[in-house]
C-alpha positions in Angstrom: 249.9 44.9 6.0 251.2 47.6 8.3 253.6 46.5 11.0 254.2 43.1 9.4 258.0 43.2 9.5 258.1 44.6 13.0 255.6 42.1 14.3 257.4 39.2 12.8 260.7 40.3 14.2 259.2 40.7 17.7 257.5 37.3 17.5 260.9 35.7 16.8 262.5 37.7 19.6 259.9 36.7 22.1 260.6 33.0 21.7 264.4 33.2 21.8 267.1 34.2 24.1 269.3 37.3 23.9 272.6 37.7 22.2 273.9 38.5 18.7 273.3 36.6 15.6 275.1 33.3 15.4 277.5 32.6 12.5 276.0 31.2 9.3 275.6 27.5 9.5 274.7 27.4 13.2 271.8 25.3 14.3 268.7 26.7 16.1 269.3 24.5 19.1 273.0 25.4 19.6 273.8 26.4 23.2 276.1 29.1 24.5 278.9 28.5 27.0 276.4 28.8 29.9 274.0 26.3 28.5 271.5 28.9 27.4 270.4 29.6 23.8 272.8 31.6 21.8 270.1 33.6 20.0 268.1 33.3 16.8 270.3 32.6 13.7 270.2 35.3 11.2 268.8 33.0 8.5 265.6 32.6 10.6 264.7 36.3 10.0 265.4 36.0 6.3 263.2 32.9 6.2 260.4 34.8 7.8 260.6 37.7 5.4 260.7 35.3 2.4 257.6 33.6 3.6 255.9 36.9 4.1 256.8 38.1 0.6 255.6 34.9 -0.9 252.2 35.5 0.7 252.1 39.1 -0.6 253.0 37.9 -4.1 250.1 35.5 -4.1 247.7 38.2 -2.9 248.7 40.6 -5.6 248.7 38.0 -8.3 245.2 37.1 -7.4 244.2 40.8 -7.8 246.1 41.0 -11.1 244.3 37.9 -12.4 240.9 39.4 -11.4 241.9 42.7 -13.1 242.7 41.0 -16.4 239.7 38.7 -16.4 237.3 41.5 -15.5 238.6 43.7 -18.2 238.0 41.1 -20.8 234.5 40.2 -19.8 232.6 43.1 -21.4 232.5 46.6 -22.9 231.8 48.4 -19.7 235.5 49.1 -19.0 235.9 52.8 -19.3 239.3 54.6 -19.4 240.0 57.6 -17.2 242.7 60.2 -17.2 245.7 58.8 -15.4 246.9 61.1 -12.6 250.2 62.6 -13.7 251.5 62.7 -10.1 251.8 58.9 -10.2 254.9 59.4 -12.4 256.4 61.6 -9.7 255.5 59.0 -7.1 257.2 56.3 -9.1 260.4 58.4 -9.3 260.2 59.0 -5.5 259.9 55.3 -4.8 262.7 54.4 -7.2 264.9 57.0 -5.6 264.2 55.5 -2.2 265.7 52.2 -3.3 269.0 54.0 -3.9 268.9 55.8 -0.6 268.1 52.7 1.4 271.0 50.9 -0.3 273.3 53.8 0.6 272.1 53.7 4.2 272.7 49.9 4.4 276.2 50.3 2.9 277.1 52.9 5.5 275.9 50.8 8.3 278.0 47.8 7.2 280.9 50.3 7.2 280.0 51.3 10.7 279.3 54.9 9.7 276.3 55.5 12.0 275.8 59.2 11.2 275.7 58.6 7.4 273.4 55.6 8.0 270.9 57.6 10.0 271.0 60.4 7.4 270.3 58.2 4.4 267.8 56.0 6.3 265.9 59.2 7.2 265.8 60.3 3.6 264.4 56.9 2.7 261.6 57.3 5.3 260.8 60.8 4.0 260.6 59.6 0.4 258.3 56.7 1.4 256.0 59.1 3.3 256.0 61.5 0.3 255.0 58.6 -2.0 252.0 57.9 0.2 251.0 61.6 0.3 251.3 61.6 -3.5 248.9 58.6 -3.7 246.3 60.5 -1.7 246.7 63.4 -4.1 246.2 61.1 -7.0 242.9 59.9 -5.5 241.8 63.5 -5.0 242.6 64.3 -8.6 240.4 61.3 -9.7 237.6 62.4 -7.4 237.8 65.9 -9.0 237.2 64.1 -12.4 234.2 62.4 -10.9 236.0 59.0 -10.8 235.4 57.1 -7.6 235.7 53.5 -6.3 232.3 52.5 -7.7 232.3 54.6 -10.8 233.5 51.9 -13.2 235.4 48.5 -12.9 238.6 50.2 -14.1 238.4 52.8 -11.4 237.5 50.2 -8.8 240.6 48.2 -9.5 242.7 51.3 -9.5 241.6 52.3 -6.0 241.9 48.7 -4.7 245.3 48.0 -6.1 246.8 51.3 -5.1 245.3 51.1 -1.6 246.5 47.6 -1.1 250.0 48.6 -2.1 249.9 51.7 0.0 249.0 49.7 3.1 251.9 47.3 2.6 254.2 50.3 2.0 253.0 51.8 5.2 254.1 48.6 6.9 257.5 49.2 5.4 257.6 52.7 6.8 256.8 51.3 10.2 259.7 49.0 9.8 262.0 51.9 8.8 260.9 53.8 11.9 261.5 50.6 14.0 265.1 50.4 12.8 265.8 54.1 13.4 264.3 54.3 16.9 265.2 50.9 18.4 267.6 50.8 21.3 270.0 48.2 19.9 272.0 47.7 23.1 268.9 46.1 24.6 267.7 44.3 21.5 267.9 40.5 20.8 268.2 41.2 17.1 271.2 43.1 15.7 270.8 46.4 13.9 272.5 45.0 10.8 270.1 42.1 10.5 267.0 44.3 11.1 268.3 46.7 8.5 268.9 44.0 5.9 265.4 42.5 6.5 263.7 45.9 6.2 265.7 46.7 3.1 264.6 43.5 1.4 261.0 44.4 2.1 261.4 47.9 0.9 263.0 46.9 -2.4 260.2 44.4 -2.9 257.6 47.1 -2.4 259.4 49.3 -4.9 259.5 46.5 -7.5 255.8 45.7 -6.8 254.8 49.3 -7.4 256.6 49.4 -10.8 254.6 46.3 -11.8 251.3 47.8 -10.6 252.0 51.1 -12.2 252.6 49.4 -15.6 249.5 47.3 -15.2 247.3 50.2 -14.3 248.7 52.5 -17.0 248.6 50.0 -19.8 245.4 48.4 -18.7 243.3 51.4 -17.9 
């Protein structure tokens, strides 16, 4: 769901006061020296992302169950040539997990230039992955394989499109982190980076699962 991470962060911000993250173990209703709220605890953002990821897991598990059940119902499941570019796409997404980890490490070391460089590389790799998915669809179309051609192709398009939309949300989160004016933000750059990284790693792992499912089950 595009924008999910950004929207959830902004919703939390809108209901809380400014300031940096409070130390771990602080309560939500703690007050600062002036009597105002000290800001949203860091754990609140991680709770939000965990709940969001739980919903995404349930969604894709439902699609996976439907995939397996439909394949076993009859003899109308027809295999198709798996687009080779999906192997390249998988490598791109796996590489992005390493680059976002490097970016996060540089940020924690307060190396802003290196952080921006590696964060930008991650964004480029994610965008290249989405472009590769569109190419894969065009390759299938050239074979005469479309959404309604066969149950196997229908699930391929639905699963890859659903993942692509969720990954697009991750790219929006990456752009949010890279373009945000952190001096005027109620959430720290470190917290936003950590939350976006968790989501991105999850999208990478989800794609590996879907890739194996589609390749072995086609």
